[in-house]
KEKE-3310 file (N, C-alpha, C; in steps of 0.2 Angstrom, whole numbers, plus 5000, padded with zeros to 4 digits):
npx = (4744:4758:4769:4786:4792:4800:4817:4827:4837:4853:4852:4860:4873:4866:4864:4871:4867:4876:4872:4871:4864:4848:4845:4855:4858:4857:4865:4875:4881:4886:4895:4904:4910:4915:4924:4933:4939:4945:4954:4962:4968:4978:4989:4994:4997:5011:5017:5016:5024:5037:5048:5048:5051:5064:5071:5069:5074:5086:5088:5094:5091:5091:5088:5076:5065:5064:5055:5042:5044:5044:5031:5024:5029:5023:5010:5009:5012:5001:4991:4994:4995:4986:4974:4967:4962:4949:4941:4942:4942:4930:4923:4919:4926:4939:4941:4940:4951:4961:4960:4963:4976:4981:4980:4989:5001:5001:5003:5015:5023:5021:5028:5040:5057:5069:5076:5074:5063:5054:5053:5049:5037:5030:5030:5021:5010:5007:5004:4993:4984:4981:4976:4965:4957:4955:4949:4938:4931:4928:4921:4910:4904:4901:4892:4881:4866:4863:4856:4860:4874:4883:4881:4883:4897:4902:4900:4908:4920:4921:4923:4936:4943:4941:4946:4960:4963:4960:4969:4982:4980:4975:4985:4995:4990:4987:5001:5007:5001:5003:5014:5022:5021:5009:5000:5000:4996:4983:4978:4979:4970:4958:4957:4954:4941:4935:4936:4926:4914:4914:4912:4900:4891:4893:4887:4886:4894:4892:4904:4905:4911:4922:4931:4948:4966:4978:4989:4984:4974:4980:4987:4976:4972:4980:4977:4964:4968:4973:4962:4950:4942:4935:4941:4954:4952:4945:4955:4966:4961:4960:4974:4979:4971:4975:4988:4987:4982:4993:5002:4998:4998:5011:5019:5013:5017:5029:5028:5019:5026:5036:5041:5029:5020:5024:5019:5015:5018:5006:4996:4997:4993:4980:4974:4971:4960:4950:4947:4939:4926:4924:4925:4915:4904:4906:4902:4889:4890:4891:4877:4872:4879:4873:4861:4864:4871:4885:4895:4891:4893:4907:4912:4908:4915:4928:4930:4929:4940:4950:4947:4950:4963:4965:4961:4970:4982:4983:4988:4999:4994:4983:4976:4963:4959:4966:4960:4947:4951:4956:4944:4937:4946:4946:4933:4930:4940:4937:4924:4926:4934:4924:4915:4922:4925:4912:4908:4918:4916:4904:4907:4911:4905:4911:4923:4927:4936:4949:4947:4947:4960:4968:4964:4968:4982:4984:4981:4993:5003:5000:5001:5014:5021:5016:5021:5035:5037:5032:5041:5052:5048:5043:5056:5061:5052:5043:5028:5018:5022:5020:5006:5003:5008:4999:4987:4988:4990:4977:4969:4973:4968:4954:4954:4958:4947:4936:4941:4940:4927:4918:4921:4917:4905:4887:4880:4868:4857:4858:4847)
npy = (4780:4778:4790:4792:4800:4816:4817:4826:4839:4849:4865:4873:4886:4902:4905:4916:4923:4929:4942:4952:4946:4952:4956:4956:4946:4952:4945:4940:4952:4957:4947:4949:4961:4958:4948:4954:4963:4955:4949:4959:4963:4954:4958:4969:4965:4963:4976:4982:4973:4973:4975:4964:4954:4958:4955:4941:4935:4941:4952:4967:4985:4993:4984:4978:4984:4977:4967:4973:4978:4966:4962:4972:4971:4959:4964:4972:4964:4956:4964:4965:4952:4942:4948:4951:4938:4936:4939:4929:4916:4906:4915:4911:4898:4903:4912:4902:4894:4904:4908:4897:4895:4907:4904:4894:4901:4910:4901:4897:4908:4909:4898:4900:4896:4904:4919:4919:4911:4918:4930:4925:4920:4932:4939:4931:4932:4945:4945:4936:4940:4953:4950:4942:4952:4963:4955:4951:4963:4966:4954:4957:4968:4962:4952:4960:4969:4981:4992:4992:4992:5002:5003:4990:4989:5000:4995:4984:4990:4998:4988:4984:4995:4996:4984:4986:4996:4990:4979:4982:4985:4973:4964:4969:4967:4953:4948:4954:4946:4932:4931:4935:4925:4918:4927:4925:4912:4912:4920:4912:4901:4909:4911:4898:4896:4906:4902:4891:4898:4907:4897:4891:4902:4912:4918:4910:4917:4919:4921:4936:4940:4937:4922:4921:4920:4919:4928:4937:4942:4949:4959:4965:4973:4984:4990:4994:5004:5013:5016:5018:5031:5035:5027:5033:5046:5045:5037:5045:5055:5047:5044:5056:5058:5047:5050:5061:5055:5047:5057:5062:5050:5045:5054:5057:5050:5056:5070:5066:5057:5064:5077:5089:5079:5065:5052:5034:5020:5012:5021:5031:5023:5021:5033:5030:5022:5032:5036:5026:5030:5040:5031:5022:5031:5035:5024:5027:5034:5026:5022:5035:5036:5026:5032:5042:5053:5054:5063:5075:5070:5067:5081:5086:5078:5080:5093:5092:5085:5094:5104:5097:5099:5110:5109:5099:5105:5112:5103:5105:5113:5106:5089:5087:5094:5087:5074:5078:5082:5070:5062:5070:5069:5055:5053:5061:5055:5041:5042:5047:5036:5025:5031:5032:5019:5014:5021:5017:5003:5003:5005:4993:4978:4966:4966:4968:4963:4966:4980:4984:4980:4988:5001:5001:5002:5015:5019:5013:5020:5033:5032:5028:5040:5050:5045:5046:5060:5067:5065:5071:5084:5086:5086:5098:5108:5106:5101:5110:5112:5100:5099:5109:5104:5093:5100:5107:5096:5090:5100:5101:5089:5093:5103:5096:5088:5097:5102:5091:5085:5087:5078:5066:5053:5054:5049:5042:5032:5014:5003)
npz = (4969:4979:4986:4990:5005:5004:5004:5015:5011:5012:5009:4995:4993:4987:4970:4958:4942:4927:4928:4943:4959:4964:4977:4990:5004:5021:5030:5022:5017:5029:5032:5021:5025:5038:5034:5026:5034:5043:5034:5030:5042:5044:5037:5044:5057:5061:5063:5076:5083:5080:5089:5097:5087:5083:5095:5096:5084:5083:5075:5068:5072:5061:5051:5053:5047:5036:5037:5037:5024:5016:5018:5012:4999:4995:4995:4984:4974:4974:4970:4957:4952:4958:4962:4950:4946:4950:4940:4931:4937:4946:4959:4972:4974:4972:4983:4994:4991:4993:5006:5013:5009:5015:5029:5030:5027:5038:5048:5045:5048:5062:5066:5062:5061:5057:5051:5037:5034:5041:5034:5021:5025:5029:5017:5009:5017:5015:5002:5000:5010:5005:4992:4996:5003:4994:4984:4990:4991:4977:4975:4982:4976:4963:4967:4972:4969:4956:4961:4974:4975:4979:4993:4998:4994:5001:5015:5015:5013:5025:5034:5030:5034:5048:5052:5048:5058:5070:5070:5075:5088:5093:5090:5098:5111:5112:5110:5122:5131:5127:5119:5103:5093:5095:5091:5077:5077:5082:5072:5061:5065:5065:5051:5046:5052:5045:5032:5032:5035:5023:5013:5016:5016:5006:4990:4974:4960:4944:4930:4922:4911:4896:4893:4896:4893:4907:4906:4897:4904:4915:4908:4902:4913:4913:4901:4905:4914:4905:4896:4903:4908:4920:4929:4929:4933:4945:4952:4952:4961:4972:4974:4978:4990:4998:4999:5007:5019:5023:5025:5037:5046:5045:5051:5064:5075:5079:5085:5096:5103:5108:5120:5125:5127:5126:5124:5125:5113:5113:5117:5107:5096:5099:5095:5082:5083:5085:5073:5068:5070:5060:5049:5050:5049:5036:5028:5023:5012:5001:4999:4995:4983:4976:4974:4965:4968:4968:4964:4972:4985:4984:4983:4996:5004:5000:5004:5018:5020:5017:5027:5039:5042:5049:5063:5066:5065:5077:5086:5095:5105:5111:5114:5110:5098:5089:5089:5084:5071:5066:5065:5056:5045:5042:5040:5028:5020:5019:5014:5001:4996:4996:4987:4976:4972:4970:4959:4950:4949:4941:4928:4921:4921:4920:4924:4938:4947:4941:4940:4954:4957:4949:4953:4967:4965:4963:4976:4982:4977:4981:4995:4997:4992:5001:5013:5011:5009:5020:5032:5028:5027:5040:5047:5042:5044:5055:5064:5060:5047:5042:5042:5034:5022:5021:5020:5007:4998:5000:4996:4982:4978:4978:4969:4957:4956:4953:4941:4933:4933:4923:4914:4918:4917:4918:4934:4936:4946:4943:4935)
capx = (4751:4761:4775:4790:4794:4806:4823:4829:4844:4855:4852:4867:4873:4862:4868:4869:4869:4881:4870:4871:4858:4844:4845:4860:4855:4860:4870:4881:4884:4890:4901:4909:4913:4920:4930:4937:4942:4950:4959:4967:4972:4984:4994:4996:4999:5018:5019:5018:5028:5044:5053:5049:5054:5071:5074:5068:5078:5093:5088:5096:5086:5091:5086:5069:5061:5063:5049:5037:5045:5042:5024:5021:5030:5018:5004:5010:5012:4994:4987:4996:4995:4981:4967:4963:4960:4942:4937:4944:4940:4924:4925:4919:4931:4945:4941:4942:4958:4966:4960:4966:4983:4983:4980:4996:5006:5001:5006:5023:5026:5020:5033:5047:5064:5074:5074:5073:5057:5050:5052:5045:5030:5027:5028:5015:5005:5005:5002:4987:4980:4979:4972:4958:4954:4952:4945:4931:4927:4926:4916:4904:4902:4898:4886:4876:4861:4865:4853:4863:4881:4887:4880:4887:4904:4904:4900:4914:4926:4921:4926:4943:4946:4941:4951:4966:4964:4960:4975:4988:4978:4974:4992:4999:4987:4989:5008:5008:4998:5005:5019:5020:5020:5002:4996:4999:4992:4976:4976:4978:4964:4953:4956:4951:4934:4932:4935:4920:4909:4913:4910:4893:4887:4893:4883:4891:4893:4895:4908:4901:4916:4924:4936:4954:4972:4980:4993:4980:4970:4984:4988:4970:4971:4984:4972:4959:4971:4974:4956:4945:4942:4932:4946:4959:4950:4944:4961:4970:4958:4962:4981:4980:4968:4979:4994:4985:4981:5000:5006:4996:5000:5018:5022:5010:5021:5035:5026:5016:5031:5041:5038:5027:5016:5028:5014:5018:5015:4999:4992:4997:4989:4973:4971:4968:4953:4946:4946:4934:4920:4923:4925:4908:4899:4907:4898:4883:4892:4889:4870:4872:4882:4868:4855:4866:4874:4892:4899:4890:4896:4914:4913:4907:4921:4935:4929:4930:4948:4954:4946:4953:4970:4965:4961:4976:4988:4982:4990:5003:4990:4979:4975:4956:4958:4969:4954:4942:4954:4957:4938:4936:4950:4944:4926:4931:4944:4933:4918:4929:4936:4918:4912:4927:4924:4905:4908:4922:4913:4898:4910:4913:4903:4915:4930:4927:4943:4954:4946:4949:4967:4971:4962:4972:4988:4984:4982:5000:5007:4999:5003:5021:5023:5014:5026:5041:5037:5031:5046:5057:5045:5043:5062:5063:5047:5040:5022:5014:5024:5017:4999:5002:5008:4993:4981:4990:4988:4970:4966:4975:4963:4948:4954:4957:4940:4933:4943:4938:4920:4914:4923:4914:4898:4882:4880:4861:4856:4857:4841)
capy = (4778:4781:4794:4792:4806:4819:4817:4833:4841:4855:4870:4875:4893:4905:4906:4922:4922:4934:4948:4951:4945:4958:4958:4952:4945:4956:4941:4940:4959:4958:4943:4952:4966:4955:4944:4959:4966:4949:4947:4965:4963:4949:4962:4974:4962:4964:4983:4983:4967:4973:4975:4957:4950:4960:4951:4934:4933:4945:4957:4974:4990:4995:4979:4975:4986:4972:4963:4977:4978:4960:4962:4977:4969:4954:4967:4975:4958:4953:4968:4964:4945:4938:4951:4950:4932:4935:4940:4923:4910:4907:4918:4907:4894:4907:4914:4897:4892:4909:4909:4891:4896:4912:4901:4891:4907:4913:4896:4897:4914:4907:4893:4902:4895:4908:4925:4918:4908:4923:4935:4922:4920:4939:4940:4927:4935:4952:4943:4932:4945:4958:4947:4941:4959:4966:4950:4951:4969:4965:4949:4960:4972:4957:4949:4965:4971:4988:4997:4992:4990:5007:5002:4984:4990:5004:4991:4980:4994:5000:4982:4984:5000:4994:4978:4989:5000:4985:4974:4984:4984:4966:4961:4971:4964:4946:4948:4955:4940:4925:4931:4937:4919:4916:4932:4922:4905:4914:4923:4906:4898:4913:4910:4892:4897:4911:4898:4887:4903:4909:4892:4890:4908:4917:4916:4908:4922:4917:4926:4940:4942:4932:4918:4923:4917:4923:4934:4942:4945:4954:4964:4969:4978:4990:4993:4998:5010:5018:5018:5019:5038:5035:5024:5037:5052:5043:5034:5051:5058:5042:5044:5062:5057:5042:5053:5065:5050:5045:5063:5062:5044:5044:5059:5058:5047:5061:5075:5063:5053:5069:5082:5088:5073:5059:5046:5027:5018:5010:5027:5034:5019:5022:5038:5027:5020:5037:5036:5022:5034:5042:5026:5019:5036:5036:5019:5030:5037:5021:5023:5041:5035:5022:5037:5046:5058:5053:5069:5079:5067:5069:5088:5087:5074:5084:5099:5089:5083:5101:5107:5093:5100:5116:5107:5095:5110:5114:5098:5108:5116:5101:5083:5087:5096:5081:5069:5081:5082:5063:5060:5073:5067:5048:5053:5063:5050:5035:5043:5047:5029:5022:5033:5031:5012:5013:5024:5013:4997:5004:5005:4987:4973:4960:4967:4971:4962:4970:4987:4985:4980:4994:5006:5000:5004:5022:5019:5011:5026:5039:5030:5029:5047:5053:5043:5049:5067:5069:5065:5077:5091:5087:5088:5105:5113:5104:5099:5115:5111:5094:5101:5114:5100:5089:5104:5108:5090:5089:5106:5099:5084:5096:5107:5091:5085:5102:5103:5085:5083:5088:5073:5060:5052:5054:5044:5041:5025:5009:4999)
capz = (4969:4985:4985:4996:5008:5001:5008:5017:5009:5014:5003:4993:4993:4981:4964:4954:4935:4925:4931:4950:4962:4965:4984:4993:5011:5025:5033:5017:5017:5035:5031:5017:5029:5043:5031:5023:5040:5046:5029:5029:5048:5044:5034:5049:5064:5062:5064:5084:5085:5077:5094:5099:5082:5084:5100:5095:5078:5083:5069:5070:5072:5054:5046:5055:5042:5030:5039:5034:5017:5013:5018:5007:4992:4994:4994:4977:4969:4974:4966:4950:4950:4961:4962:4943:4945:4952:4934:4927:4941:4950:4965:4979:4975:4973:4990:4998:4990:4995:5013:5016:5008:5020:5035:5030:5028:5045:5052:5044:5052:5069:5068:5059:5064:5055:5047:5030:5034:5043:5028:5016:5027:5029:5010:5007:5021:5012:4995:5001:5014:5001:4987:4999:5005:4988:4980:4993:4989:4971:4975:4985:4970:4958:4970:4974:4964:4954:4965:4981:4975:4983:5000:4999:4994:5007:5021:5015:5014:5032:5037:5029:5038:5055:5053:5048:5064:5076:5069:5079:5095:5094:5090:5104:5117:5112:5111:5129:5136:5125:5115:5097:5089:5096:5087:5071:5078:5082:5065:5056:5067:5062:5044:5045:5053:5040:5026:5033:5034:5017:5009:5018:5015:5000:4984:4968:4955:4937:4927:4917:4905:4891:4895:4893:4897:4913:4904:4894:4910:4919:4903:4901:4919:4911:4896:4909:4916:4899:4893:4907:4911:4927:4933:4929:4937:4952:4954:4954:4967:4977:4975:4982:4996:5002:5001:5013:5025:5025:5028:5045:5050:5045:5055:5070:5081:5081:5090:5101:5107:5111:5125:5131:5128:5128:5124:5123:5107:5113:5117:5101:5092:5101:5091:5076:5084:5084:5066:5066:5070:5053:5044:5050:5046:5028:5024:5021:5006:4996:4997:4991:4976:4973:4972:4959:4972:4969:4964:4977:4990:4983:4985:5003:5007:4999:5009:5025:5020:5018:5033:5044:5044:5053:5070:5066:5066:5084:5091:5100:5111:5115:5110:5108:5091:5085:5089:5079:5065:5064:5063:5049:5039:5041:5037:5021:5016:5018:5009:4994:4994:4995:4982:4970:4970:4968:4952:4945:4947:4937:4921:4918:4926:4918:4926:4944:4951:4938:4942:4960:4957:4946:4958:4972:4963:4965:4983:4984:4975:4985:5002:4997:4991:5007:5018:5009:5009:5027:5037:5026:5029:5048:5049:5040:5046:5061:5064:5056:5040:5040:5041:5028:5016:5020:5017:5000:4994:5000:4991:4976:4976:4977:4963:4952:4955:4950:4934:4929:4934:4917:4910:4921:4914:4923:4938:4939:4948:4938:4936)
cpx = (4755:4768:4780:4792:4800:4812:4826:4836:4846:4855:4858:4867:4869:4867:4866:4871:4875:4879:4869:4864:4855:4845:4850:4858:4860:4866:4876:4884:4889:4896:4906:4913:4918:4926:4935:4942:4947:4956:4965:4971:4978:4990:4998:4998:5006:5020:5021:5022:5035:5049:5054:5052:5062:5074:5074:5073:5085:5094:5090:5091:5085:5088:5079:5064:5059:5057:5043:5037:5043:5035:5021:5023:5025:5011:5004:5009:5005:4990:4988:4994:4989:4974:4963:4960:4952:4938:4938:4941:4934:4926:4925:4924:4938:4946:4943:4949:4963:4966:4963:4974:4986:4984:4987:5001:5007:5004:5013:5026:5026:5026:5039:5053:5069:5071:5071:5065:5052:5048:5048:5038:5026:5026:5022:5009:5002:5002:4994:4982:4977:4974:4965:4954:4951:4948:4938:4927:4924:4920:4909:4900:4898:4892:4880:4872:4864:4862:4856:4870:4885:4887:4884:4895:4906:4904:4906:4920:4926:4924:4933:4946:4946:4946:4958:4968:4965:4966:4980:4986:4978:4981:4996:4996:4988:4996:5010:5006:5002:5011:5017:5018:5012:4998:4995:4995:4985:4973:4974:4972:4958:4951:4953:4943:4931:4931:4928:4914:4908:4910:4902:4889:4887:4890:4888:4889:4896:4899:4904:4905:4918:4930:4943:4960:4974:4984:4989:4976:4974:4985:4982:4969:4975:4980:4967:4962:4972:4968:4951:4945:4940:4938:4952:4958:4949:4950:4966:4968:4960:4969:4982:4977:4972:4986:4993:4985:4988:5004:5004:4999:5007:5022:5019:5014:5026:5033:5023:5020:5036:5037:5034:5022:5019:5024:5018:5015:5008:4995:4992:4993:4982:4970:4968:4961:4948:4943:4940:4927:4918:4922:4918:4903:4900:4904:4892:4884:4890:4881:4869:4874:4876:4862:4857:4869:4881:4896:4898:4893:4904:4916:4913:4913:4927:4935:4931:4938:4952:4953:4949:4960:4971:4965:4968:4982:4988:4985:4995:5000:4986:4978:4968:4955:4961:4964:4949:4945:4954:4950:4936:4939:4948:4937:4926:4934:4940:4927:4920:4931:4930:4915:4916:4925:4917:4905:4912:4919:4907:4901:4911:4911:4907:4922:4931:4934:4948:4953:4948:4957:4970:4970:4967:4980:4989:4985:4989:5004:5006:5001:5011:5024:5022:5019:5033:5042:5036:5036:5051:5054:5045:5050:5064:5058:5042:5033:5017:5016:5021:5009:4998:5003:5002:4987:4982:4988:4981:4966:4967:4970:4956:4948:4954:4950:4936:4934:4941:4931:4916:4915:4920:4907:4893:4881:4873:4861:4855:4850:4841)
cpy = (4782:4785:4793:4799:4809:4819:4824:4834:4848:4860:4873:4883:4896:4906:4912:4921:4928:4941:4947:4949:4951:4960:4953:4951:4949:4952:4941:4946:4959:4953:4946:4957:4963:4951:4949:4962:4961:4948:4953:4965:4959:4953:4967:4971:4964:4971:4984:4978:4967:4972:4967:4953:4952:4955:4943:4931:4937:4949:4964:4979:4992:4990:4976:4978:4982:4968:4966:4977:4972:4959:4966:4975:4963:4958:4970:4969:4955:4957:4967:4957:4941:4941:4950:4943:4931:4936:4933:4916:4911:4909:4915:4902:4897:4909:4908:4895:4898:4909:4903:4892:4902:4909:4897:4896:4909:4908:4896:4903:4912:4902:4894:4901:4900:4914:4924:4915:4914:4928:4932:4922:4927:4941:4937:4930:4941:4950:4940:4936:4950:4955:4945:4947:4962:4962:4950:4957:4969:4960:4952:4964:4968:4954:4954:4967:4978:4993:4998:4991:4995:5005:4996:4985:4995:5000:4987:4984:4997:4994:4982:4989:4999:4989:4981:4992:4995:4980:4976:4983:4977:4962:4963:4968:4957:4944:4949:4949:4934:4925:4932:4931:4917:4921:4928:4915:4907:4917:4917:4902:4902:4912:4904:4892:4901:4906:4894:4892:4905:4904:4891:4896:4911:4914:4914:4913:4920:4923:4930:4942:4936:4928:4920:4920:4922:4929:4939:4946:4951:4960:4968:4974:4984:4993:4997:5004:5015:5020:5020:5026:5039:5033:5029:5043:5050:5040:5040:5054:5053:5043:5050:5061:5052:5045:5058:5061:5049:5051:5063:5056:5043:5049:5060:5056:5052:5066:5072:5060:5058:5074:5087:5082:5067:5052:5039:5025:5015:5016:5030:5030:5019:5028:5035:5024:5025:5038:5032:5025:5037:5037:5023:5024:5036:5030:5021:5032:5032:5021:5030:5040:5031:5027:5042:5053:5058:5059:5074:5076:5068:5076:5089:5083:5077:5090:5097:5088:5089:5104:5103:5096:5107:5114:5103:5099:5113:5109:5100:5111:5111:5095:5083:5089:5090:5076:5072:5080:5075:5061:5063:5070:5060:5048:5055:5058:5044:5036:5044:5040:5025:5024:5032:5024:5011:5016:5020:5007:4997:5004:4999:4981:4967:4960:4970:4969:4966:4978:4989:4985:4986:5000:5007:5002:5011:5023:5018:5017:5032:5038:5031:5036:5051:5052:5046:5056:5070:5070:5070:5083:5092:5089:5095:5110:5111:5102:5103:5114:5105:5095:5105:5109:5096:5093:5106:5102:5089:5094:5104:5094:5088:5100:5102:5089:5091:5103:5097:5082:5083:5082:5066:5059:5053:5048:5042:5034:5020:5006:4993)
cpz = (4975:4983:4991:4998:5005:5006:5009:5014:5012:5008:5001:4993:4987:4976:4960:4947:4934:4928:4939:4953:4964:4972:4987:5001:5015:5029:5028:5017:5023:5035:5027:5021:5034:5040:5028:5029:5043:5041:5030:5036:5048:5041:5039:5056:5065:5065:5072:5087:5083:5083:5096:5093:5082:5089:5099:5089:5078:5077:5072:5069:5064:5049:5048:5050:5037:5031:5035:5026:5013:5013:5012:5000:4990:4992:4986:4972:4969:4970:4958:4947:4952:4961:4956:4942:4946:4945:4929:4931:4945:4957:4971:4980:4976:4980:4995:4998:4994:5003:5017:5015:5013:5027:5035:5030:5035:5049:5051:5048:5059:5071:5065:5063:5063:5052:5040:5029:5036:5037:5023:5018:5027:5021:5007:5011:5018:5005:4996:5005:5009:4995:4990:5000:4999:4984:4983:4992:4982:4970:4977:4980:4965:4961:4971:4968:4962:4959:4972:4981:4979:4990:5002:4999:5000:5014:5021:5016:5021:5036:5036:5033:5045:5056:5053:5055:5070:5076:5074:5086:5097:5095:5096:5110:5117:5113:5119:5133:5134:5121:5107:5092:5090:5093:5080:5071:5078:5076:5060:5058:5064:5055:5042:5047:5048:5034:5026:5032:5027:5012:5010:5016:5009:4994:4978:4963:4949:4934:4922:4911:4901:4895:4892:4896:4902:4911:4901:4899:4913:4914:4902:4907:4917:4905:4900:4911:4911:4896:4897:4911:4918:4931:4934:4933:4944:4956:4956:4960:4973:4979:4980:4989:5001:5004:5007:5020:5028:5028:5036:5048:5050:5050:5062:5076:5083:5086:5096:5106:5111:5116:5122:5132:5130:5129:5122:5116:5107:5113:5111:5096:5093:5097:5084:5077:5084:5077:5064:5066:5063:5048:5044:5047:5038:5024:5021:5014:5000:4994:4993:4984:4972:4970:4967:4962:4973:4969:4969:4984:4990:4985:4992:5006:5006:5003:5016:5025:5020:5025:5039:5046:5048:5061:5071:5068:5073:5089:5096:5106:5115:5110:5107:5100:5087:5084:5084:5072:5062:5061:5056:5043:5037:5038:5030:5017:5014:5013:5002:4992:4992:4988:4975:4968:4967:4961:4947:4944:4942:4929:4918:4922:4925:4921:4933:4948:4948:4940:4949:4961:4954:4950:4964:4971:4964:4972:4985:4983:4979:4992:5002:4996:4997:5012:5017:5011:5016:5032:5035:5028:5037:5050:5048:5043:5052:5059:5059:5049:5037:5038:5035:5022:5015:5017:5010:4996:4994:4996:4984:4973:4974:4970:4957:4951:4952:4943:4930:4929:4928:4913:4912:4918:4920:4927:4941:4941:4943:4940:4933)
residu = (MET:LYS:THR:SER:PRO:ALA:THR:PRO:VAL:THR:ALA:PRO:PRO:PRO:THR:CYS:PRO:ALA:THR:PRO:CYS:ALA:ASN:LEU:PRO:ARG:GLY:ALA:VAL:LEU:LEU:PHE:ALA:CYS:ALA:SER:GLY:LEU:SER:VAL:ALA:ASN:VAL:TYR:TYR:ALA:GLN:PRO:LEU:LEU:ASP:ALA:LEU:MET:ALA:ASP:PHE:SER:ILE:SER:ALA:GLY:ALA:ILE:GLY:GLY:VAL:VAL:THR:ALA:THR:GLN:LEU:GLY:CYS:ALA:LEU:ALA:LEU:LEU:LEU:LEU:VAL:PRO:LEU:GLY:ASP:LEU:VAL:GLN:ARG:ARG:ARG:LEU:MET:LEU:ALA:GLN:VAL:LEU:ALA:LEU:ALA:GLY:ALA:LEU:ALA:ALA:VAL:ALA:LEU:ALA:PRO:SER:VAL:THR:VAL:LEU:LEU:ALA:GLY:MET:LEU:LEU:THR:GLY:LEU:LEU:GLY:THR:ALA:MET:THR:GLN:GLY:LEU:VAL:ALA:TYR:ALA:ALA:ALA:ALA:ALA:GLY:PRO:HIS:GLU:ARG:GLY:HIS:VAL:VAL:GLY:THR:ALA:GLN:SER:GLY:VAL:PHE:ILE:GLY:LEU:LEU:LEU:ALA:ARG:VAL:VAL:ALA:GLY:GLY:VAL:SER:ASP:VAL:ALA:GLY:TRP:ARG:ASN:VAL:TYR:VAL:CYS:ALA:ALA:ALA:ALA:MET:LEU:VAL:LEU:ALA:TRP:LEU:LEU:TRP:ARG:THR:LEU:PRO:VAL:VAL:ALA:SER:ALA:GLY:GLN:ARG:MET:ARG:TYR:ALA:SER:LEU:VAL:ALA:SER:MET:PHE:LEU:LEU:LEU:ARG:ARG:ASN:ARG:VAL:LEU:GLN:ILE:ARG:GLY:THR:ILE:ALA:LEU:LEU:MET:PHE:ALA:ALA:PHE:ASN:ILE:LEU:TRP:SER:ALA:LEU:ILE:LEU:PRO:LEU:SER:ALA:PRO:PRO:TYR:GLY:LEU:SER:HIS:THR:ALA:ILE:GLY:ALA:PHE:GLY:LEU:VAL:GLY:ALA:VAL:GLY:ALA:LEU:ALA:ALA:ALA:ARG:ALA:GLY:ARG:TRP:ALA:ASP:GLN:GLY:PHE:GLY:GLN:ARG:THR:THR:LEU:ALA:ALA:LEU:VAL:LEU:LEU:VAL:ALA:ALA:TRP:LEU:PRO:LEU:SER:TRP:LEU:GLU:THR:SER:LEU:TRP:PRO:LEU:ALA:ILE:GLY:ILE:VAL:LEU:LEU:ASP:LEU:GLY:GLY:GLN:ALA:ILE:HIS:VAL:THR:ASN:GLN:SER:MET:ILE:PHE:ARG:THR:ASP:ALA:ALA:ALA:HIS:SER:ARG:LEU:VAL:GLY:ALA:TYR:MET:LEU:PHE:TYR:ALA:ALA:GLY:SER:GLY:LEU:GLY:ALA:ILE:ALA:THR:THR:ALA:VAL:TYR:ASP:ALA:ALA:GLY:TRP:ARG:GLY:VAL:CYS:ALA:LEU:GLY:ALA:VAL:VAL:SER:LEU:LEU:ALA:LEU:VAL:PHE:TRP:ALA:ALA:THR:ARG:ARG:PHE:MET:PRO:ALA:GLN:ALA:PRO:GLU:VAL)
# end
């Protein structure tokens, strides 16, 4: 009996059951990192474009901060309302819907005819950009095998950090050549390309949790905050670490733009690229967490965080100590961030999206507190006062870790 030749078909994306795939392909890991970086960049494109927006829309210097405020409001709403959806909706379809909606929001900003449309577009950009970024980190954790989860999350998180750093540089460069609107045209086009890549490449991860209503899903995130001790402890460390980060970056422009340096905004922004060295090195922290060395990695990273403030305090004598301090601060901070998420994701395989949403609430609180405190301290005590504040906050994180580590469960590698 003759058999007809098999008809060639396009292989569908790999499907993962409720338990994650044992080995995530390297291409998928790199796509998670690139997609996370491109997603978060959308949230920060506006920062170097504020002067152009002021001129185009006749916004006063006192009111232009509303553009950033609208974006950050969208970020906060995303953590509460959209990021948890990854535990309820099939993640691959959710990512596709969000990236297409994000492309639409970016196009609305590019074509905005009025301040009202601009602010609405910025709010949606913050909402969907943050939802995409944190959703991809949770997606990566769910798709990875237990033995490689820290490494995969660390790689994705490095993409986030590098995307954040490069966003300001790319936005400034494109704006200088083609105007600020084309920054968002290019960003929308990039999201459409990303949508195709995500749909073609990322694995389908089945939900590991019980089906629940949306309101119950959001409420359960607050139950995790109340009951999950690992989330509470590592979240508090993150709050202090992100506060230290913003103590540096919120005040850095003040001494660098003043005599004797008098640097331009572009030159000051370039110091952020120095931190990419530390971010890339910190990705290794995920592998150490996979091997059961999360607490040791945290200790080493917190020591680096405290030590960074010594060379940072020498800014007034030379810019070289500033570069060294930035590398140390970013290396320590990113290692803590990666290790935190590696440990938190181990606590509940059915709640990765809610866990990352709850964890990033600590980030938002720490970032806000650091930014508020640093300008007041700089006004009262100058750059040395800012460095003293940063060192105290970093030391407080180290003391808190030492006081609470006995309450953390053993972090032996999962098998």
